[in-house]
C-alpha positions, 0 to 999 in steps of 0.5 A, a space after each residue: 575939091 581943092 581951090 586953084 591955089 591947093 591945086 597949085 601947091 599939089 602939082 608943085 609937089 608931086 613935080 618936085 617927087 617926080 611923079 606925074 600921075 595925080 592918082 599915086 599920088 594922092 594914093 602914097 600920100 594917103 598911105 604914108 604920108 610922105 614920098 621919099 625921091 631919092 637921086 641914083 645918079 650915083 649909085 648908078 655911077 659907082 655900079 659902073 666904076 664896080 663893074 670896071 673895077 670887077 673887069 680890069 681884076 679879071 683881065 689882070 688874073 687871066 694875064 697874071 695865070 698865062 703869063 706873071 703880073 706886071 706892076 703896072 698893071 696892080 698900079 692901075 688897078 689900085 688906082 681904080 678902086 681908090 677911086 671906087 672907094 673916094 665916090 662909095 664915101 661921097 655917097 655915104 656922106 650924102 646919104 647921112 645928111 638925108 638921114 639927119 633931117 
């Protein structure tokens, strides 16, 4: 049995971890002693950017095989990849902060 204050603390920690099932929370805590809650929104954004870059690269390859390569297409690809690698750097920086804790 837990007190009302203890129950409130448990529910608060469950909410912080993004878990709504008390049994699942208790099992996780009993087995591991901690819950790692990771926001994957930046990773989803990276995957989206990577898909767009891959699609653009494929379009340029098809065009290059048919008509040759235009400098503005290459410049567009370079901008896309710079943006992608900038976001990769941001995500890696955030992940390294989590590891340092």
